[in-house]
C-alpha positions in Angstrom: 152.3 102.7 149.6 149.9 105.2 151.2 147.7 102.5 152.5 150.6 100.6 154.1 151.9 103.7 155.7 148.5 104.6 157.2 148.1 101.0 158.6 151.5 101.3 160.3 150.7 104.8 161.7 147.4 103.5 163.1 149.0 100.4 164.7 151.7 102.7 166.3 149.3 105.2 167.6 147.1 102.5 169.1 150.0 100.9 170.9 151.3 104.2 172.2 147.8 105.1 173.4 147.4 101.8 175.1 150.7 102.5 176.9 149.5 106.0 177.9 152.2 107.7 175.9 149.8 109.6 173.5 146.2 110.7 173.9 143.3 108.7 172.4 142.6 111.5 169.9 145.8 110.6 168.1 144.4 107.1 167.6 141.2 108.4 166.3 143.0 110.6 163.8 145.2 107.7 162.7 142.1 105.6 162.3 140.4 108.3 160.2 143.5 108.5 158.0 143.5 104.7 157.6 139.9 104.7 156.5 140.5 107.4 153.9 143.6 105.5 152.6 141.5 102.3 152.3 138.7 104.1 150.4 141.3 105.7 148.0 142.8 102.3 147.4 139.4 100.7 146.6 138.6 103.6 144.2 142.0 103.1 142.4 141.3 99.3 142.0 137.9 100.0 140.5 139.4 102.5 138.1 142.1 100.1 137.1 139.5 97.4 136.4 137.4 99.7 134.3 140.4 100.7 132.2 141.0 97.1 131.1 138.8 95.7 128.2 138.5 91.9 128.3 137.3 90.1 125.2 134.9 87.1 125.5 137.1 85.2 123.0 140.8 84.7 122.2 141.5 86.4 118.9 143.1 89.0 116.8 142.3 92.8 116.9 141.1 93.8 113.4 139.9 97.3 114.1 140.4 99.9 116.9 137.7 102.6 117.1 138.6 104.0 120.6 141.0 106.9 121.1 143.2 107.0 124.2 141.8 109.6 126.6 138.5 110.2 124.8 135.1 109.6 126.3 133.6 106.3 125.4 130.1 106.1 124.0 128.2 103.0 125.2 126.6 102.7 121.8 129.9 102.7 119.9 132.1 99.6 119.4 135.6 100.2 120.8 137.5 97.2 119.4 136.7 94.6 116.8 138.1 91.1 117.4 138.1 88.1 115.1 138.9 84.5 116.0 141.2 83.1 113.2 140.3 79.5 114.1 136.7 80.2 113.3 137.1 82.4 110.3 134.7 82.0 107.4 135.2 82.9 103.8 132.8 85.4 102.2 132.6 85.1 98.3 131.1 87.6 96.0 129.0 85.8 93.4 127.1 87.1 90.4 123.4 86.9 91.1 122.8 84.3 88.4 125.5 82.0 89.9 124.3 82.6 93.5 120.8 81.5 92.5 122.2 78.1 91.7 124.1 77.7 95.0 122.6 75.8 97.9 123.5 75.6 101.6 125.9 72.6 102.2 127.3 72.6 98.7 131.0 71.7 98.4 133.5 74.5 97.7 137.1 74.4 96.5 139.1 77.3 97.9 142.2 78.9 96.4 144.3 81.9 97.4 146.0 84.6 95.3 145.0 87.0 92.6 143.1 84.6 90.4 141.1 81.4 90.6 144.2 79.4 89.6 146.2 80.4 92.6 147.4 78.4 95.7 145.0 75.6 96.8 143.7 76.3 100.3 141.4 73.4 100.9 137.7 72.7 101.0 134.6 74.2 102.5 130.8 74.2 102.4 128.3 76.9 101.7 127.0 78.1 105.0 124.7 80.9 103.7 123.7 82.6 100.5 122.8 86.2 100.8 119.3 87.3 100.0 120.2 90.7 98.4 122.4 92.1 95.7 125.1 94.6 96.9 124.3 97.9 95.2 128.1 98.8 95.0 129.5 95.5 93.7 126.3 94.1 92.1 127.1 90.7 93.7 125.7 88.4 96.3 127.6 87.5 99.4 128.1 83.7 99.9 129.5 82.7 103.3 131.6 79.5 103.2 132.6 77.5 106.3 136.1 76.1 105.8 136.2 72.4 106.7 139.7 71.5 105.6 142.5 74.0 105.3 146.0 73.3 104.1 147.3 76.3 106.0 145.8 78.9 108.5 143.8 81.5 106.7 144.8 85.1 107.0 142.2 87.6 107.9 141.5 89.9 105.0 143.4 87.8 102.4 141.9 87.3 98.9 140.3 83.9 98.4 138.5 82.5 95.4 136.0 79.6 95.6 134.5 77.1 93.1 131.1 76.0 94.3 129.6 72.8 93.2 126.1 73.5 91.9 125.4 70.0 90.5 126.7 66.5 91.0 127.0 63.8 88.4 127.6 60.3 89.6 130.5 58.3 88.1 131.6 61.3 86.0 135.0 61.2 84.3 137.0 64.3 85.0 140.4 65.2 83.5 142.7 68.1 84.2 142.6 70.8 81.4 146.2 70.0 80.6 145.1 66.6 79.2 142.8 68.3 76.6 144.4 69.1 73.2 142.3 71.3 70.9 141.5 69.7 67.5 139.2 71.6 65.2 136.1 72.6 67.0 136.6 70.0 69.7 139.3 68.3 71.8 141.3 65.1 71.8 143.3 63.3 74.5 146.1 60.8 74.3 145.2 57.4 75.8 148.2 55.3 76.9 148.0 51.5 76.3 149.6 48.7 78.2 152.8 49.1 76.1 153.0 52.8 77.1 152.1 53.9 73.5 149.9 57.1 73.3 146.9 57.0 71.0 145.0 60.2 70.0 141.3 59.9 70.7 138.6 62.6 70.2 136.5 63.3 73.3 133.4 65.2 74.2 133.7 67.8 76.9 130.9 68.6 79.3 131.0 70.9 82.4 134.4 72.5 83.1 136.2 74.7 85.5 139.4 76.6 85.2 141.3 73.5 86.3 139.4 70.4 85.1 136.7 69.3 82.6 134.1 66.5 82.5 134.6 64.1 79.6 131.2 62.7 78.6 132.5 60.4 75.8 135.8 59.2 74.3 137.5 57.7 77.4 136.4 55.0 79.9 137.0 54.9 83.6 140.4 53.3 84.4 142.1 54.2 81.1 145.4 56.0 81.4 145.6 59.5 79.8 148.5 61.8 79.2 148.2 64.8 81.5 151.6 66.4 81.3 153.1 67.5 78.0 150.1 66.4 76.0 150.5 69.2 73.5 153.9 67.8 72.4 152.7 64.1 72.0 152.3 62.5 68.6 149.8 59.8 67.9 151.6 56.5 68.3 154.4 57.9 70.3 156.1 56.0 73.2 155.7 57.7 76.5 157.2 57.3 79.9 154.8 57.1 82.8 156.0 59.1 85.8 156.8 57.0 88.9 153.8 57.0 91.3 151.5 58.4 88.6 149.3 56.5 86.3 148.8 59.3 83.8 
C-alpha cells in the first residue's frame, strides 16, 4: 500500500511540475519517497522468503525442534520430515540372529503387538547393523518394503521374519495342521474319497505360523489345516470350496 501511494504521489508531482504548477523540488522529494518505499518493499519480500522453510521432498513432519520467535542455530535441525512412500522398517534382532542375516534376504512383515499380528506384506534386508545397541542389546536390521498390503504408518510397531536359509522343494504346512502326538506330531491326510487318515510326520524348521515337514507327506497330498485337533482317524471330512486342504 505504501509503495503504491508513493508511486502515485511521484507521478502526480512530476505531472504538476511539468505543467509549472509545483516546483521541481517537490518532484525530487516524491522521487526520494518512492525510492525509500521500493527499498522497504524489497526488504519485506526478502524477510517473507526467509520466514518460509521449503523441504526438498514431499512428506510428513515427524519432529519440530524450532520455537516460534527464537533465534535459529545454523547447526541445529529445525524440522524433521519423512517420506511415507519411501519408509523403511527397522527391526531389532538378537546378535546371534543378526549374524545369520544377509542383505537381500526375504522378510515377511506383520503389524501389531506380536509376530502373529496383521500381515503387512514382504520386504528385503537392505542393511544389517555392525554394532550392538548398548541399551537394547540388539542389532538394527533395515528392511526395504517391496510389497505392502496397506500404507505403513510412521512409528508403528512392525515384526519381521527374515529368511536365513532356503530349501528347494520344501513342504511347508501351517501350524494348525500339526497335531501333537507323544513326542512328535501327526497330520491328517485326505484321500480322494475325502476320508482323513492320521499320519506321523517329522518337523524341521518352523516359524510362529508354519513348519517344514521333512517326512510323512508328499507334495500334492491334501492335508487338514482347519479343525485338525477335532478330526478322528478315518473320519469323513468336507473340503471347503476353493481350498484343497
